[in-house]
C-alpha positions as CSV (number, residue, x, y, z in Angstrom):
1,M,-0.9,-21.3,-7.2
2,I,1.7,-19.1,-5.5
3,K,0.7,-16.7,-2.9
4,I,2.8,-13.6,-3.2
5,I,3.2,-10.3,-1.4
6,S,5.4,-7.6,-2.6
7,S,5.9,-5.1,0.3
8,S,8.1,-3.0,-1.9
9,D,5.3,-1.8,-4.2
10,G,2.4,-2.8,-2.0
11,E,1.0,-5.6,-4.3
12,A,-0.5,-8.1,-1.8
13,G,-1.5,-11.7,-1.6
14,S,-3.8,-13.6,0.7
15,L,-1.9,-13.2,4.0
16,L,-2.7,-9.5,4.1
17,N,-6.4,-10.1,4.3
18,A,-6.8,-8.1,7.5
19,K,-5.6,-4.7,6.4
20,R,-6.1,-5.2,2.7
21,E,-9.7,-6.2,3.0
22,I,-10.3,-3.3,5.2
23,E,-8.6,-0.9,2.8
24,L,-10.5,-2.4,-0.2
25,K,-13.8,-1.8,1.5
26,F,-12.8,1.8,2.2
27,V,-11.6,2.0,-1.4
28,E,-15.1,1.4,-2.6
29,V,-16.4,4.2,-0.5
30,L,-13.4,6.6,-0.5
31,F,-11.2,6.4,-3.6
32,V,-13.3,5.1,-6.5
33,L,-11.4,4.7,-9.8
34,F,-8.0,5.6,-8.3
35,F,-7.6,2.3,-6.6
36,L,-8.9,-0.1,-9.3
37,F,-5.3,-1.4,-9.6
38,F,-2.9,0.1,-7.2
39,L,-4.8,0.1,-4.0
40,S,-6.2,-3.3,-4.6
41,C,-3.0,-4.1,-2.9
42,A,-1.7,-1.1,-1.0
43,G,-2.7,1.5,1.5
44,P,-1.5,5.0,2.2
45,S,1.8,5.5,3.9
46,P,3.0,8.4,6.1
47,S,5.1,9.7,3.2
48,D,2.0,10.0,1.0
49,I,0.4,12.6,3.2
50,A,0.9,16.3,2.3
51,K,2.7,18.7,4.6
52,S,1.6,22.3,4.2
53,E,1.9,25.4,6.4
54,K,-1.1,24.0,8.2
55,G,0.3,20.5,8.7
56,Q,-0.5,17.2,7.2
57,L,-3.6,16.8,5.1
58,F,-6.1,14.0,4.9
59,P,-8.9,13.4,2.3
60,V,-12.4,13.4,3.7
61,E,-15.9,13.0,2.3
62,R,-19.3,14.1,3.4
63,G,-22.5,14.1,1.3
64,E,-20.5,12.8,-1.7
65,S,-18.3,15.9,-1.7
66,W,-14.5,15.6,-1.0
67,G,-11.9,17.8,0.5
68,F,-9.0,17.7,3.0
69,I,-8.6,18.2,6.7
70,D,-5.6,18.7,9.0
71,K,-4.6,16.5,11.9
72,K,-7.0,18.4,14.2
73,G,-9.9,17.7,11.9
74,D,-10.2,21.3,10.6
75,T,-11.1,21.7,7.0
76,V,-8.1,23.0,5.0
77,I,-9.4,22.4,1.4
78,P,-13.2,22.7,1.1
79,L,-15.3,19.7,0.3
80,K,-16.1,20.4,-3.3
81,Y,-14.6,17.5,-5.4
82,Q,-16.2,14.3,-6.5
83,G,-13.3,12.3,-5.2
84,A,-9.9,12.9,-3.4
85,V,-6.8,10.8,-2.6
86,D,-3.9,11.4,-0.3
87,F,-1.0,13.7,-1.3
88,S,2.2,12.4,-2.7
89,E,5.2,14.5,-3.7
90,G,3.1,17.7,-3.2
91,R,0.2,16.6,-5.4
92,A,-3.2,15.2,-4.5
93,L,-5.6,13.4,-6.8
94,I,-9.0,15.0,-7.1
95,K,-12.0,14.1,-9.3
96,K,-13.9,16.8,-11.1
97,D,-16.5,16.4,-13.8
98,G,-15.9,12.7,-13.8
99,K,-12.2,12.9,-14.5
100,W,-9.1,12.8,-12.3
101,G,-6.5,15.6,-12.0
102,Y,-4.1,17.0,-9.3
103,I,-4.0,19.9,-6.9
104,N,-1.3,21.2,-4.7
105,E,-1.6,21.8,-0.9
106,W,-2.9,25.3,-1.5
107,D,-5.8,23.9,-3.6
108,I,-4.4,25.2,-6.8
109,L,-5.2,23.0,-9.8
110,V,-1.8,22.0,-11.2
111,I,-2.8,19.2,-13.6
112,T,-6.1,19.4,-15.4
113,P,-8.7,16.7,-14.6
114,E,-8.6,14.7,-17.9
115,Y,-7.8,11.1,-16.9
116,E,-10.2,8.2,-16.6
117,E,-7.8,6.8,-13.9
118,A,-4.8,8.3,-12.2
119,H,-2.5,7.4,-9.3
120,K,-0.1,8.8,-6.8
121,F,3.3,10.1,-7.6
122,S,6.4,8.0,-7.0
123,E,10.0,9.1,-7.8
124,G,8.6,12.1,-9.8
125,L,6.2,10.2,-12.0
126,A,2.6,9.0,-11.7
127,H,0.8,6.5,-13.9
128,V,-2.5,7.5,-15.6
129,K,-4.9,5.8,-17.9
130,V,-5.8,7.2,-21.3
131,D,-8.1,5.4,-23.8
132,G,-7.6,2.2,-21.9
133,A,-3.8,2.2,-21.8
134,Y,-1.4,3.3,-19.1
135,G,1.5,5.8,-19.3
136,Y,3.3,8.2,-16.9
137,I,3.1,11.9,-16.3
138,N,5.5,14.3,-14.5
139,H,4.6,16.9,-11.8
140,V,3.3,19.4,-14.3
141,G,1.2,16.9,-16.2
142,E,3.5,16.3,-19.2
143,M,3.1,12.8,-20.6
144,V,6.7,11.6,-20.4
145,I,6.0,7.9,-21.1
146,E,3.2,7.4,-23.7
147,P,0.2,5.3,-22.6
148,K,0.7,1.9,-24.3
149,F,0.8,-0.6,-21.4
150,E,-1.9,-2.9,-20.2
151,K,-1.1,-2.4,-16.6
152,V,1.7,-0.7,-14.6
153,I,2.9,-0.1,-11.1
154,P,4.7,3.0,-9.6
155,F,8.4,3.5,-10.0
156,S,10.8,2.2,-7.4
157,E,14.5,2.5,-7.4
158,G,14.4,4.0,-10.9
159,L,12.4,1.2,-12.6
160,A,8.7,0.4,-13.0
161,S,7.0,-2.9,-13.8
162,V,4.8,-2.8,-16.8
163,K,2.5,-5.3,-18.6
164,Y,2.8,-5.6,-22.3
165,N,1.3,-8.3,-24.6
166,G,0.2,-10.2,-21.5
167,M,3.6,-10.4,-19.8
168,W,5.4,-8.2,-17.3
169,G,8.8,-6.5,-17.6
170,Y,10.5,-3.3,-16.6
171,I,11.1,0.2,-18.0
172,N,13.2,3.1,-16.9
173,K,12.1,6.7,-16.6
174,E,12.7,7.4,-20.3
175,G,10.2,4.7,-21.1
176,E,13.0,2.4,-22.4
177,T,12.6,-1.3,-21.8
178,V,15.4,-2.5,-19.6
179,I,14.0,-6.0,-18.8
180,E,11.9,-7.6,-21.5
181,P,8.4,-8.6,-20.7
182,Q,8.7,-12.3,-19.7
183,Y,7.1,-12.7,-16.3
184,E,3.7,-13.8,-15.1
185,K,3.9,-10.9,-12.6
186,A,6.7,-8.5,-11.6
187,F,6.8,-6.3,-8.6
188,G,8.7,-3.2,-7.5
189,F,12.4,-3.1,-6.6
190,S,13.6,-2.9,-3.0
191,D,17.2,-3.2,-1.9
192,G,18.1,-3.7,-5.6
193,L,15.9,-6.8,-6.0
194,A,12.5,-7.4,-7.4
195,L,10.1,-10.3,-6.8
196,V,8.9,-12.0,-10.1
197,L,6.6,-14.9,-10.8
198,V,7.7,-17.6,-13.3
199,D,5.7,-20.8,-13.8
200,G,3.8,-20.3,-10.6
201,K,7.0,-19.8,-8.5
202,G,8.5,-16.7,-6.9
203,G,12.1,-15.6,-7.3
204,Y,14.1,-12.4,-7.4
205,V,15.9,-10.5,-10.2
206,K,18.4,-7.7,-10.3
207,K,18.0,-4.4,-12.2
208,D,19.9,-5.8,-15.2
209,G,17.4,-8.6,-15.4
210,K,19.7,-11.3,-14.2
211,V,18.1,-14.0,-12.0
212,Y,19.5,-13.5,-8.5
213,I,17.5,-16.0,-6.6
214,R,15.9,-18.7,-8.7
215,P,12.0,-18.8,-8.8
216,V,11.5,-21.8,-6.5
217,F,9.2,-20.5,-3.8
218,D,5.5,-21.3,-3.5
219,Y,5.1,-18.3,-1.3
220,A,7.2,-15.2,-1.4
221,E,7.2,-11.5,-0.5
222,G,9.1,-8.5,-1.8
223,Y,12.0,-7.3,0.3
224,S,11.2,-5.1,3.3
225,E,13.6,-3.7,5.8
226,G,16.4,-5.8,4.2
227,V,14.8,-9.2,4.3
228,A,12.1,-11.2,2.5
229,C,9.7,-13.8,3.8
230,V,9.5,-17.0,1.8
231,L,8.2,-20.5,2.2
232,K,11.2,-22.9,2.1
233,D,11.0,-26.6,2.7
234,G,7.6,-26.2,4.3
235,R,8.7,-23.5,6.7
236,Y,8.3,-19.7,6.7
237,V,11.8,-18.2,6.8
238,Y,13.4,-14.8,6.2
239,I,16.2,-14.5,3.7
240,D,18.7,-11.6,3.3
241,K,19.6,-9.9,0.1
242,Y,22.1,-12.7,-0.7
243,G,19.3,-15.3,-0.4
244,E,20.7,-16.7,2.8
245,V,18.2,-17.8,5.5
246,I,18.8,-15.6,8.5
247,L,15.7,-16.4,10.5
248,K,13.7,-19.6,10.7
249,T,10.2,-19.8,12.1
250,D,7.8,-22.5,13.1
251,F,4.6,-20.5,12.6
252,E,1.6,-21.4,10.4
253,S,2.1,-18.2,8.5
254,A,4.4,-15.2,8.5
255,R,4.8,-12.0,6.5
256,H,7.1,-9.0,6.0
257,F,8.6,-6.7,8.6
258,S,7.1,-3.3,9.2
259,E,8.7,-1.0,11.8
260,G,10.7,-4.0,13.0
261,A,7.8,-6.3,13.6
262,A,6.3,-9.0,11.4
263,A,2.8,-10.6,11.8
264,V,2.8,-14.4,12.4
265,S,0.1,-16.9,13.2
266,R,-0.2,-20.0,15.4
267,G,-3.3,-22.0,16.1
268,G,-5.2,-19.7,13.8
269,E,-4.4,-16.6,15.9
270,F,-2.1,-13.8,15.0
271,G,0.7,-11.9,16.9
272,F,4.0,-10.3,16.1
273,I,7.7,-11.2,16.2
274,N,10.8,-9.0,16.2
275,R,13.9,-9.3,14.0
276,S,15.3,-11.9,16.3
277,G,12.2,-14.1,15.8
278,L,11.0,-13.5,19.4
279,L,7.3,-13.0,20.0
280,I,6.7,-9.4,21.1
281,V,2.9,-9.6,20.8
282,Q,1.4,-13.0,21.7
283,P,-0.8,-14.7,19.0
284,E,-4.2,-13.9,20.4
285,F,-6.0,-12.0,17.7
286,D,-8.2,-13.2,14.9
287,Q,-6.4,-11.0,12.4
288,V,-3.9,-8.1,12.4
289,G,-2.6,-5.4,10.1
290,D,1.0,-4.0,9.9
291,F,2.6,-1.7,12.4
292,S,2.6,2.0,11.4
293,D,3.3,4.9,13.6
294,G,4.1,2.4,16.3
295,I,0.6,0.9,16.4
296,A,-1.1,-2.0,14.5
297,T,-4.7,-2.9,13.9
298,F,-6.1,-6.1,15.3
299,R,-9.5,-7.9,15.1
300,I,-11.2,-9.9,17.8
301,G,-14.5,-11.4,16.7
302,N,-16.0,-8.8,14.3
303,K,-14.5,-5.7,15.9
304,W,-11.2,-3.9,15.3
305,G,-8.9,-2.1,17.7
306,F,-5.2,-1.1,18.0
307,V,-2.2,-2.7,19.8
308,N,1.3,-1.5,20.5
309,K,4.6,-3.4,20.3
310,K,4.4,-4.4,23.9
311,G,1.2,-6.2,23.2
312,E,-0.9,-3.6,25.1
313,I,-4.3,-2.8,23.7
314,V,-4.2,1.0,23.2
315,I,-7.6,1.4,21.6
316,E,-10.3,-1.2,22.5
317,P,-11.9,-3.2,19.7
318,Q,-15.0,-1.3,18.7
319,F,-14.8,-0.5,15.0
320,E,-16.4,-2.3,12.1
321,N,-13.1,-1.9,10.2
322,A,-9.9,0.0,10.7
323,V,-6.8,1.0,8.7
324,S,-3.4,1.4,10.3
325,F,-2.3,4.9,11.5
326,S,-0.6,7.2,9.1
327,G,0.5,10.6,10.0
328,G,-1.1,10.4,13.4
329,L,-4.6,9.5,12.3
330,A,-6.3,6.3,11.3
331,I,-9.4,5.6,9.3
332,V,-12.1,3.6,11.0
333,E,-15.5,2.4,9.9
334,L,-18.3,3.1,12.4
335,G,-21.1,1.1,10.8
336,G,-23.9,1.9,8.5
337,G,-21.6,3.3,5.9
338,K,-20.3,5.9,8.3
339,W,-16.5,6.4,8.8
340,G,-14.1,8.8,10.3
341,Y,-10.5,9.5,11.5
342,I,-9.3,8.9,15.1
343,D,-6.2,10.0,16.9
344,K,-3.9,7.7,18.9
345,K,-6.1,8.1,21.9
346,G,-9.1,6.7,20.0
347,K,-10.7,10.1,19.9
348,L,-12.8,10.8,16.8
349,V,-11.4,14.0,15.2
350,W,-13.5,13.9,12.0
351,K,-16.6,11.9,10.9
352,S,-18.3,11.5,7.5
353,F,-21.7,12.5,9.0
354,E,-23.1,15.5,10.9
């Protein structure tokens, strides 16, 4: 069975266990229905966080009530919702009366809570679930692509992957099929290419549906920062947008680049390489996440901390779980169901308990 990661749309496979298992655990506590599909594979990115007159906003929960804080930990939107998810394109998901809708950064309800499941905006559209099927709405809540799909992912580079009659294909923003459903799985476009799964093998297609790199890989990732990591002839290598191998490795595992660094493992321990393939963080951790805001999560034993690109531990391992920094703050689990946000000095700026 192929192990696939698509960094372009966040869909992830087994090699992202560190960050993804962390995020999934937080998902259960933090984001409820919103992440039943999308965040089973992806986490928030800096671009997803709202910027208002008071700065960037972060969803928080206390006593089963949700609202938003700023980077200093001050409450900007009162804790009054049943659920809340990061802002994207000026809209934040909130749950009210058991349904999902959207507010703007001034806490004005802009899309009425009426969806059993809803997701963040990407390229002007967000996918929502109505009567068991998925469609897409625009920023004012108009249903621009009728709900008829079994599963969908966010739009990227003008196209979205959708599942219909058990197979995956692609539609445009008018809802027109541009690549017929024919794949076991299809991921988002990046650099004009999308990772697809055919007969258990990963390959890449162009936006016109033509096969660009034949599906021959037992392990593959979506393109990120201009390259993709694949398993070729028993070695993890990086290929460019033409399918040419530009970097070979001799590591037990490797994954996509994020902020110029990619996680690799040797002897069961994880570190990071740069775009030249040189180790910048020695493999000495039990697991690692991706770099974000210049810092990555790592685990030693059963505790998580943070490391920089020089391999320096900037926040000592002390947390039950941790998610990479985004917008200057990171989510950490403190144990006993308690969690909070820390700044880059490791200071707790907000906590889920009094």
